[in-house]
C-alpha positions as CSV (number, residue, x, y, z in Angstrom):
1,M,-11.1,-7.5,1.0
2,I,-8.0,-6.2,2.7
3,V,-5.9,-4.1,0.4
4,G,-2.2,-3.2,1.1
5,L,-0.1,-0.4,-0.2
6,P,3.6,-0.7,0.6
7,K,6.1,2.0,-0.2
8,E,7.8,1.6,-3.5
9,I,11.5,0.9,-2.9
10,K,12.9,0.9,-6.5
11,N,15.5,3.7,-6.9
12,N,13.8,7.1,-7.7
13,E,10.3,5.6,-7.8
14,H,8.0,7.9,-5.9
15,R,4.7,7.0,-7.4
16,V,2.1,5.1,-5.4
17,G,-0.3,2.4,-6.4
18,L,-3.3,4.2,-4.7
19,T,-3.9,7.8,-4.1
20,P,-5.9,9.0,-1.0
21,D,-8.9,9.5,-3.3
22,S,-8.6,5.8,-4.4
23,V,-8.4,4.7,-0.8
24,S,-11.5,6.7,0.0
25,E,-13.4,4.8,-2.8
26,I,-12.1,1.4,-1.7
27,S,-13.0,2.2,1.9
28,A,-16.4,3.5,1.0
29,N,-17.1,0.1,-0.6
30,G,-16.5,-1.8,2.6
31,H,-12.9,-2.8,2.1
32,E,-10.0,-2.3,4.5
33,V,-6.8,-0.5,3.4
34,F,-3.4,-0.7,5.0
35,V,-0.7,1.8,3.9
36,E,2.9,1.7,4.9
37,T,4.0,4.8,6.7
38,N,5.2,7.7,4.5
39,C,4.3,5.7,1.4
40,G,3.3,8.8,-0.6
41,K,5.3,11.5,1.3
42,E,7.6,12.2,-1.7
43,I,4.6,13.2,-3.8
44,G,2.6,15.1,-1.2
45,F,0.4,12.3,0.1
46,T,0.8,12.4,3.9
47,N,-0.1,9.7,6.3
48,E,-2.9,12.0,7.5
49,R,-4.4,12.2,4.1
50,Y,-4.5,8.4,3.8
51,E,-6.0,8.1,7.3
52,S,-8.6,10.7,6.5
53,A,-9.5,8.6,3.4
54,G,-10.0,5.6,5.6
55,A,-6.7,3.8,5.6
56,K,-4.8,2.4,8.6
57,I,-1.1,3.4,8.6
58,L,1.3,0.5,9.4
59,N,5.0,1.0,10.3
60,T,6.6,-1.5,7.9
61,A,6.2,-3.2,4.5
62,S,6.3,-6.5,6.3
63,E,3.2,-5.6,8.3
64,V,1.4,-4.4,5.1
65,Y,2.2,-7.6,3.2
66,E,1.3,-9.8,6.2
67,K,-2.1,-8.3,6.8
68,S,-3.3,-7.8,3.2
69,E,-5.0,-10.1,0.7
70,L,-4.3,-7.7,-2.3
71,I,-1.1,-5.8,-2.6
72,V,-1.1,-2.8,-5.0
73,K,2.2,-1.6,-6.3
74,V,3.4,0.6,-9.2
75,K,6.5,-1.5,-10.0
76,E,7.3,-5.2,-9.8
77,P,8.5,-6.4,-6.4
78,M,12.2,-6.0,-5.8
79,E,14.3,-8.9,-4.7
80,S,14.1,-7.8,-1.1
81,E,10.3,-7.9,-1.2
82,V,9.7,-11.2,-2.9
83,H,9.9,-13.1,0.4
84,Y,6.8,-11.2,1.6
85,L,4.6,-12.8,-1.1
86,N,2.8,-16.0,-0.5
87,S,0.1,-18.2,-2.1
88,E,-2.7,-16.3,-0.3
89,T,-1.7,-12.8,-1.5
90,T,-2.6,-11.3,-4.9
91,L,-0.2,-8.8,-6.3
92,F,-1.5,-6.0,-8.6
93,T,1.2,-3.9,-10.4
C-alpha cells in the first residue's frame, strides 16, 4: 500500500497523522510512505526524521494525494483539498 501524509492546513492545526515512528513501522511492513515537505516541522518532526524512518518527501500536497492509495490526516479535508480526493483514494482522519 502507498500511504500519504499531507500537511494539515486548518488554521492552528500543527498535529500530523503519522509520526516518524509510525512511518518506520509502516515502512518496515513493506509499505511506501509519501510525506509532504515540512509536514511536521511545527512540532519538531523534520523532513530528515521522516526520511530516516523510510518516507519519501514530496514538495506539494497535490503530489502526495496523486501518488497515494491511503491518505492519513488529523482533520477533515478543507474545501481547498477536496478536489484532490478521488474514488481510488481512501481517506483516514
